[in-house]
Z-matrix of the N, CA and C atoms (Angstrom, degrees):
N
C 1 1.457
C 2 1.530 1 109.55
N 3 1.297 2 116.80 1 128.80
C 4 1.461 3 122.97 2 179.57
C 5 1.530 4 108.80 3 -72.68
N 6 1.336 5 115.64 4 123.72
C 7 1.463 6 120.09 5 -178.18
C 8 1.520 7 113.57 6 -109.62
N 9 1.343 8 117.20 7 -21.34
C 10 1.462 9 119.83 8 -175.38
C 11 1.524 10 110.29 9 -154.14
N 12 1.311 11 115.75 10 174.26
C 13 1.464 12 121.11 11 177.26
C 14 1.531 13 111.07 12 -79.32
N 15 1.354 14 117.17 13 -32.75
C 16 1.466 15 121.90 14 -171.94
C 17 1.527 16 114.47 15 -103.44
N 18 1.315 17 117.85 16 3.68
C 19 1.461 18 120.13 17 179.20
C 20 1.513 19 114.67 18 95.31
N 21 1.313 20 117.42 19 -1.97
C 22 1.462 21 121.08 20 176.61
C 23 1.527 22 109.01 21 -66.74
N 24 1.313 23 115.81 22 141.27
C 25 1.463 24 119.48 23 175.39
C 26 1.528 25 108.47 24 -89.60
N 27 1.310 26 116.32 25 97.16
C 28 1.461 27 121.53 26 -178.98
C 29 1.532 28 111.41 27 -58.91
N 30 1.313 29 116.27 28 -32.19
C 31 1.462 30 120.29 29 -179.36
C 32 1.528 31 111.98 30 -63.79
N 33 1.332 32 117.37 31 -19.58
C 34 1.461 33 121.45 32 179.67
C 35 1.530 34 112.76 33 -105.64
N 36 1.321 35 117.68 34 3.60
C 37 1.461 36 121.86 35 -176.64
C 38 1.524 37 111.17 36 -77.25
N 39 1.332 38 116.09 37 127.93
C 40 1.465 39 120.33 38 -179.80
C 41 1.528 40 112.25 39 -70.92
N 42 1.319 41 118.00 40 -18.49
C 43 1.460 42 121.49 41 -178.39
C 44 1.529 43 113.34 42 -87.84
N 45 1.320 44 117.28 43 -14.78
C 46 1.473 45 121.14 44 -175.19
C 47 1.529 46 112.24 45 -53.29
N 48 1.310 47 116.99 46 -53.18
C 49 1.470 48 121.10 47 -179.12
C 50 1.526 49 111.73 48 -73.44
N 51 1.329 50 116.36 49 -43.72
C 52 1.464 51 120.99 50 -176.69
C 53 1.525 52 111.01 51 -58.95
N 54 1.331 53 116.63 52 -45.30
C 55 1.465 54 121.77 53 -176.44
C 56 1.526 55 113.20 54 -94.94
N 57 1.322 56 116.19 55 0.91
C 58 1.473 57 120.90 56 -178.01
C 59 1.532 58 109.92 57 54.81
N 60 1.315 59 115.41 58 44.65
C 61 1.466 60 122.22 59 -177.40
C 62 1.524 61 110.04 60 -85.50
N 63 1.302 62 115.95 61 130.73
C 64 1.455 63 121.17 62 177.66
C 65 1.514 64 113.09 63 -90.95
N 66 1.338 65 116.57 64 3.43
C 67 1.458 66 120.69 65 -177.91
C 68 1.511 67 110.83 66 90.15
N 69 1.315 68 116.10 67 156.51
C 70 1.466 69 120.63 68 -173.88
C 71 1.526 70 113.26 69 -64.75
N 72 1.307 71 117.06 70 -22.71
C 73 1.466 72 118.78 71 178.71
C 74 1.529 73 111.53 72 -75.57
N 75 1.341 74 116.65 73 -18.62
C 76 1.459 75 120.52 74 -175.20
C 77 1.537 76 113.86 75 -109.26
N 78 1.326 77 117.39 76 -18.60
C 79 1.464 78 119.36 77 -176.08
C 80 1.525 79 110.91 78 -101.90
N 81 1.336 80 115.70 79 155.17
C 82 1.466 81 120.26 80 177.46
C 83 1.518 82 110.47 81 -84.34
N 84 1.326 83 117.00 82 -36.80
C 85 1.456 84 121.81 83 -175.97
C 86 1.530 85 108.34 84 -136.51
N 87 1.336 86 117.98 85 134.42
C 88 1.463 87 119.58 86 179.15
C 89 1.526 88 111.94 87 -69.05
N 90 1.317 89 116.94 88 149.58
C 91 1.462 90 121.05 89 -179.02
C 92 1.520 91 111.66 90 -72.71
N 93 1.329 92 118.33 91 -19.10
C 94 1.467 93 121.60 92 -173.53
C 95 1.529 94 113.74 93 -89.60
N 96 1.318 95 117.91 94 -5.39
C 97 1.460 96 119.79 95 179.67
C 98 1.505 97 111.91 96 -179.72
N 99 1.335 98 116.24 97 -178.38
C 100 1.467 99 119.87 98 -176.59
C 101 1.521 100 114.06 99 -69.54
N 102 1.349 101 117.41 100 -26.99
C 103 1.460 102 119.52 101 179.38
C 104 1.522 103 109.64 102 -160.21
N 105 1.314 104 115.06 103 165.90
C 106 1.459 105 122.17 104 174.14
C 107 1.525 106 106.85 105 -122.84
N 108 1.321 107 116.87 106 119.44
C 109 1.466 108 120.22 107 -176.35
C 110 1.526 109 111.91 108 -63.38
N 111 1.312 110 117.88 109 -33.67
C 112 1.467 111 121.09 110 -179.76
C 113 1.529 112 110.20 111 -71.97
N 114 1.309 113 116.67 112 -46.29
C 115 1.472 114 120.91 113 177.10
C 116 1.523 115 109.96 114 -57.24
N 117 1.336 116 116.41 115 -48.69
C 118 1.464 117 120.75 116 -178.84
C 119 1.521 118 111.56 117 -61.59
N 120 1.329 119 116.90 118 -44.49
C 121 1.466 120 120.92 119 -178.90
C 122 1.533 121 110.64 120 -60.95
N 123 1.315 122 116.90 121 -48.13
C 124 1.468 123 120.27 122 179.95
C 125 1.520 124 111.24 123 -59.84
N 126 1.319 125 116.23 124 -46.13
C 127 1.459 126 120.09 125 -177.63
C 128 1.527 127 111.51 126 -66.68
N 129 1.337 128 117.54 127 -38.77
C 130 1.467 129 120.73 128 177.67
C 131 1.523 130 111.47 129 -64.14
N 132 1.323 131 117.14 130 -33.21
C 133 1.463 132 122.24 131 -179.08
C 134 1.533 133 112.47 132 -90.17
N 135 1.335 134 117.06 133 -3.29
C 136 1.459 135 120.74 134 179.86
C 137 1.525 136 113.23 135 72.33
N 138 1.327 137 116.16 136 29.80
C 139 1.466 138 121.61 137 -178.55
C 140 1.525 139 109.83 138 -106.38
N 141 1.317 140 115.57 139 143.10
C 142 1.466 141 119.42 140 176.76
C 143 1.523 142 110.38 141 -72.44
N 144 1.335 143 116.54 142 -35.49
C 145 1.460 144 122.00 143 179.26
C 146 1.527 145 109.02 144 -155.15
N 147 1.331 146 115.73 145 168.09
C 148 1.468 147 121.74 146 -176.11
C 149 1.529 148 113.96 147 -60.04
N 150 1.300 149 117.97 148 -31.19
C 151 1.454 150 121.44 149 -178.16
C 152 1.514 151 113.35 150 -61.98
N 153 1.315 152 118.08 151 -18.06
C 154 1.460 153 122.16 152 179.73
C 155 1.527 154 113.09 153 -88.37
N 156 1.312 155 116.47 154 -6.26
C 157 1.466 156 120.93 155 -174.42
C 158 1.524 157 111.43 156 -82.94
N 159 1.314 158 115.73 157 143.56
C 160 1.462 159 121.29 158 177.76
C 161 1.536 160 111.87 159 -68.34
N 162 1.320 161 118.28 160 -17.52
C 163 1.472 162 122.55 161 178.02
C 164 1.531 163 112.14 162 -94.05
N 165 1.302 164 118.57 163 1.04
C 166 1.473 165 123.45 164 -177.33
C 167 1.517 166 111.57 165 -65.09
N 168 1.313 167 117.94 166 136.37
C 169 1.462 168 128.64 167 -12.88
C 170 1.530 169 109.65 168 -86.79
N 171 1.290 170 117.46 169 127.22
C 172 1.462 171 122.09 170 -176.14
C 173 1.534 172 111.51 171 -91.01
N 174 1.305 173 115.23 172 168.95
C 175 1.470 174 121.85 173 179.49
C 176 1.531 175 110.89 174 -59.98
N 177 1.331 176 116.67 175 -41.71
C 178 1.461 177 121.21 176 -179.42
C 179 1.532 178 110.78 177 -59.40
N 180 1.318 179 117.45 178 -42.45
C 181 1.464 180 121.07 179 179.28
C 182 1.529 181 110.41 180 -65.95
N 183 1.330 182 117.14 181 -47.11
C 184 1.461 183 120.29 182 178.74
C 185 1.534 184 111.20 183 -56.53
N 186 1.330 185 116.75 184 -45.16
C 187 1.465 186 120.83 185 179.85
C 188 1.524 187 111.56 186 -65.58
N 189 1.311 188 116.95 187 -37.18
C 190 1.460 189 121.57 188 -178.06
C 191 1.528 190 112.08 189 -67.92
N 192 1.317 191 117.00 190 -42.52
C 193 1.463 192 119.16 191 -173.51
C 194 1.524 193 114.10 192 -90.86
N 195 1.342 194 118.02 193 -10.91
C 196 1.459 195 120.37 194 -179.22
C 197 1.525 196 110.21 195 -67.87
N 198 1.318 197 116.21 196 129.09
C 199 1.462 198 122.35 197 178.25
C 200 1.526 199 108.36 198 -104.44
N 201 1.343 200 118.11 199 108.65
C 202 1.457 201 119.77 200 -178.23
C 203 1.528 202 113.64 201 -63.24
N 204 1.315 203 117.06 202 -26.35
C 205 1.467 204 120.18 203 179.66
C 206 1.529 205 111.64 204 -66.80
N 207 1.326 206 116.30 205 -39.36
C 208 1.471 207 120.11 206 -178.90
C 209 1.524 208 112.35 207 -103.22
N 210 1.350 209 116.44 208 -6.87
C 211 1.471 210 122.00 209 -176.99
C 212 1.530 211 110.87 210 56.89
N 213 1.333 212 115.25 211 39.49
C 214 1.457 213 120.81 212 -173.11
C 215 1.526 214 111.49 213 -140.18
N 216 1.320 215 114.79 214 157.23
C 217 1.464 216 121.87 215 171.57
C 218 1.520 217 109.73 216 -104.38
N 219 1.326 218 116.21 217 11.00
C 220 1.455 219 120.75 218 -177.13
C 221 1.527 220 107.08 219 60.21
N 222 1.291 221 118.65 220 -141.55
C 223 1.466 222 120.80 221 -179.95
C 224 1.531 223 111.26 222 -120.96
N 225 1.314 224 115.82 223 26.29
C 226 1.465 225 119.87 224 -175.62
C 227 1.526 226 113.98 225 -67.01
N 228 1.320 227 118.48 226 -37.95
C 229 1.471 228 120.70 227 179.90
C 230 1.526 229 109.42 228 -61.01
N 231 1.325 230 115.91 229 -46.74
C 232 1.473 231 120.46 230 178.94
C 233 1.529 232 110.99 231 -63.84
N 234 1.324 233 116.45 232 -39.36
C 235 1.467 234 120.52 233 -179.89
C 236 1.525 235 110.23 234 -64.97
N 237 1.322 236 116.91 235 -44.29
C 238 1.469 237 120.51 236 178.94
C 239 1.521 238 111.42 237 -62.50
N 240 1.324 239 116.45 238 -40.67
C 241 1.461 240 120.38 239 177.84
C 242 1.533 241 109.97 240 -62.60
N 243 1.321 242 116.39 241 -39.86
C 244 1.484 243 120.31 242 178.83
C 245 1.517 244 110.59 243 -67.21
N 246 1.328 245 117.07 244 -42.87
C 247 1.468 246 120.15 245 178.12
C 248 1.536 247 110.10 246 -59.52
N 249 1.326 248 116.14 247 -40.20
C 250 1.479 249 119.74 248 179.52
C 251 1.524 250 111.15 249 -64.07
N 252 1.314 251 117.20 250 -38.22
C 253 1.483 252 121.09 251 178.37
C 254 1.517 253 110.80 252 -69.91
N 255 1.325 254 116.92 253 -35.08
C 256 1.464 255 121.16 254 -177.26
C 257 1.525 256 112.06 255 -71.47
N 258 1.326 257 117.25 256 -24.09
C 259 1.474 258 120.03 257 -177.21
C 260 1.500 259 111.49 258 -91.37
């Protein structure tokens, strides 16, 4: 099940309940800032998530999901690819 534009599992997000966040697919503006470049890009291209894009995985996505603390992208690229296959 697709939970986000960038491959994040909203169901596992600790901020979901605290911030009453409906997820990027349901909200107009993210609670953490004025905009989300990944959300905007997907919506401008008419894509449900990045895995559906012909540029996937692009530099912007890699930069967005990279966590400097863990030096990792987690497993979002693989998850997005799976979501694209499932649809």
